[in-house]
N, C-alpha and C positions, 0 to 999 in steps of 0.2 A: 534410537529412536528415528533418524533418516532412513535408514532401510527399512524398517518396518513402516513407515510413513509411505514411500514409493512402493510397499508392494500390497499395500492397501488401496494405492492409486489406481495400481493396477489392474486389481481386481475388479473394481466399480468400473475400470474403462474395458476391461473383458467383457460386462454383461451389459455394455451397451449406453453407459454414463456418463457424465462431467458431473463434479460435484461441486463447482464456482464459486465457492468460498472456503477455499483452502486458508486454515491459520492457526496458531496455536490453541486458541481458545476450543474448535473444534478436534480437538486429538485430547485423550485421556486413557491414562494406565489401569492396568484391573485392579482389586481391592487391597489395600495394603494388606499384609502379613498373608497374602496368599503366594501361593506361585504364578499366578494372575499377573503379580504384581510387576513382574516383569515384561508383559502386553501392553503391546500399542492399540487404542481401539479408537476409531475416526466415525465421528458424530456429527448428527448436525444434515440431514439431506431436503432439507426445506427450499432449496432455493437448485436444487441437481435437477438437469435436464437430459431428458433421453436421444444420444446423437445419433443410432443406430436405429435403424427405424426396417420395415417388412419390404422386400422387394420384390413388387408385385412380378418381374421378371423370371425369379427363381434363380438366381444368380448368387454367388458367395455366400451360399450357408443361406440361402434365403433373408439375407440382410444384406444393407447399403447405406453408406454415410447418409444421414442428414442432410441437407443442403442449407446451407446459412442462409440467415435473414438478411436485408438490406439495413432493416432499422432495430436496433437491438438497444432494448434498456438497460442501463446498467446495474449489475448483481456484482455482488463479492462485497471484498472490505478493502477502503482504498491503500491501507499500509502495504497488502500483499496481494494486489491484484494485479494481472500482466498488465503490458500496455495495450494491447488490444482491448482487453477490458474498458479499461479507460476510453478509450477510442470509439466506443458503441459499438465492438465488432463482434461476431458470433464464437462464443466460447470452443475451441476445442480438448483434447486431450494435453496439448503442449498449454494451455494455459492455466491447467491445474496444477502441471508442474513448474511452469513459471512462479507459483504461490508460495509451492514446498521450498524451492530454491529459494525466496527471496526468508521466507522461516526460518529454514538452515543459514540462512547468513547472519541473522538476525541472535539465533542458539549461539556462533561461534565466535561472532564478534562484541556480544552484547547490545547492539541497536541498530536500525539500519540508516545511513544516511538522512533518510526524509521523516525520523520516528520526530512525530510531533508538528508535523507541519500539516494544515489540513486545509490549503489551497491545491485545487488537484492539478491546475497545469503546474505547479512549482514539483509536486510530487514526479508526473510526468517526466516532466524536463531531466529529472536526476535520474530517473529509473533508465532513461537513452543514453546516461552517461556512464560507461564502465566505470571508471578510474579510478573514483572513489570506495565504489565498491568491491571493487577487487582488491584494492589494497589490504596486502597482509595476508590474503585468501591461499589456501592450497592449491599446486595450479590443477589435480583433480577438479575443485569447484567449478576454477575456473572454462574447464573441458565441459561441465555440464551447459553451463549458460552458453557456451560455443554451439552445442548438439541444438539446445533448446532455441535456439537462433536461427537455423536456418528448417524449423518444422513451419508448417502451415497449417490450416482449419484440416486440410483432410490424412496430413501425413500420419503416418503411424510412428510416435516415436519407439527409440531403442532403448525397452529396459534394463533389458542385460548389461549396454554398456554404459549406463547412471547407476548402477546397482555396485559392477565392475569398480567406477570411479569413487563410490561411498565408500567401499569396502579398502579400495586402497588407502585410505584415509584412516579407515579403522585399523591397517595393520601398522601404518606410517606412524601413529601414536600409538602402539603396543595397546592396543586395546585387547581383550581378549571376551570372549562371551559368559565365562564362568565368574569375571567382577560384580564387584555389588555396584548396583546401580545407584544415581545419586541419593531417589529416594527410600532407597529399600534400608533395612536396618545394618547398619555398620558402611553406609556407603558414607557423599561425603557430604550431603544436607540432609540424612536422617532424620534430626532432629528439627529442624526448620518444616517437614512434611510432617511430623510427630505431633507440633505445635499445633500447625494449620486445620489438621483432620481431627483434635482429640475431640471438636465439639459436634462430628459428624455421624450420624444415626449408626448405631452400633449392626453389623450383619453378624444374621443368630447362624444362618447355613450358609459358610463358604467351601467355595469351589477349590479342593485341596488338589485335583489335575496335576500332576507333573506338569510342569512346562522346561525344554530345552533349546536355549537360544541356541545351542549350536548347530541344531538341526534346520533351526528357522533360517538362521544368518546365512550357516555355508560359507564361514570365512576360510580363505585361502590362507596357502602356509607363506604368501610369500605376494609381494604386490608385481600386480600384474602390468608391463608394458603397456600403454593406449597410445596409439600416435593421434596425431591432427588429423590425417587421410578417415582414423577409423569414426569422428568425432562427427565431423563436417558430410559422411557418405549417408548419412540419412537426406542430408537438404540434395542429392543428386534425384533420389529416387522420387521426391515428390510432387504433386502437379501444380501447376498454375488452378488456384481457385476461385478467381475471376470471372469464369464464365458459368461458374454454379450459384452467385446470387442472383439468382430469377425471382420474378415479380408472382410466377404460378407457385411458388413453394415455401411453407411457411413466412411468408413474407407478413410482419409483424405492424401494425399501423398503431400509433400509442402517440400521446400526446410529447413524449420524450422527443419526437424529431424536432423540435423549435428547442433544445437544450443540448443539440449536438456540438459538442466541443469544436471549437475551431481547430485545422490541423496546423501544426508549430512549421514552420516554412523553414529553421535552421535545421539538418541534419544532424543527428549524434554519430559519432565514432561507431562504427560496427566493432561487435565481439571481438572477431579476428585480429581487430589490431592490436591488441593486447594480450594476446594468446600466448604470446612470449614473454611476456613482462616478469611473470610468477610473481615474489614479492615483495619485489622494489617499491619504493616510496616514490609517490609521484611529486611532479610540480603546483604549485597550487593555482587557481583560476583555471579551472577548466571551461569545456565547452558548456557545462552543465551549469557554474557559477555565474561565468557572464547573462545566461538566462534567466537566473534567478536572479541578478541585478539589473537586467532591465524591467523586470517586473515590478521589484521593488522599488525602483526608479519610478515607474507612472504609479506605484501606490502612495511616494510623498509627495509628487508633482500635486496630485487631486486632494492631499491633504493641506497643501501649502495654499490652492485653491478655495478650498473649504476655509483654511484661515482666514484668508483675504476677504472672503466675501461677508464672514464676523466681523472685520474692524471695521468695512465699510458700514453695513449696516450699524456698527456704534459707534460711528464717529457721526451719523445721519439723528441718530438719538441725540446725540449732545448738542447738534444743530439746531435740535427741534425744542431741546429743552430752553436753550438759549430765546427762543423767537418764543417765551411765554406761555407754552402750550405744554400740555399732559397727553401723550399716545400711550395707550393700554398697550400690554404687550400681544397682543391680536391684531394690533395696527387697523382694529374698525371702527375705535369711538375715539374722539378727539374733542377738548376739552378746553378753554382757557385756563389758564392757573386765578389763584385767588391773588387780588392786586392786594402789595403788601400796604400795612398801616404805615402811613408815613410819621414821623414823630415831630411835632411842632417844638421848636427849640422855645424856649419859654425866658423871658428878658428878667435880669437880679438888676435890683437895686445899683449893684456897684458898674453893669456895664451899659444900664442909661444914663449915670453921670458921666461915661467916660465919654459916649456917645456927644452928649452937650458938650462937654470940653474939644 
């Protein structure tokens, strides 16, 4: 699945577009019961953006990379989007691949470290710290992140290198193109898919064209050795993109300027610091966790202040109650409490006799 997803993104990028919302929900398999069930399809181009435009000077086959905007509204899904997207920067090809990387990690490990967290700052802090994300992953996956980390908006990803890294995992885990996929009849989760798809409309005309995964995947016979120098080579070829942020080209003026997130001053560890770690376990209390702890402490402080204010209001209400006044909940009208009727004690004959005595 990961290799086919990478191939689909490469084809989209080659025609001059970035998807900007890569996630599992935007991929689908072919119709079950047909050879196409072994193919992966990418969906939903609603927020895709063209990054290649016509070059008026006629260079580079008449196309040039579109200049990035200064102000960019958020596009994507928080769980899978890149840090660039969260910082409201122009998304390029590498941002699609970051989303694919997060998607692959989720499929391999079962979840991402920030799954279930909705606070954007917390998610970004956890994405910037790689220790928990890399924990237990194959070194090939770490190299993928290493390669993506050196890419800029204008950089062209090395798709061949990324494909080799994924194929290395494929070979190491002894997968074969002819093996049953999970959702295929006879696969690991065929019963689950059969139950989930039993209520879908019946396909009357099925495309039974043969699909040869061996030709699509092109799996090598053995693992190909890839060095760290190859992984970071693309970073040496990429150019600084700061000069491309001009107001004359594609500048977007939107209300979202007021919602630009504050830049985190604490700098997370770079990917290269963890390239040699591999599958070792990591010590607790990472930089990411420290950031999250600071955010949680601020939140607790606000909760305590709100509770303190509530107690002060309650004490004031009790004081007003003792002052024999009634205060409405909206504090708009006040009136005196009805006076209590004092009971007069009635003297009995026995009490009168005692007094006389």
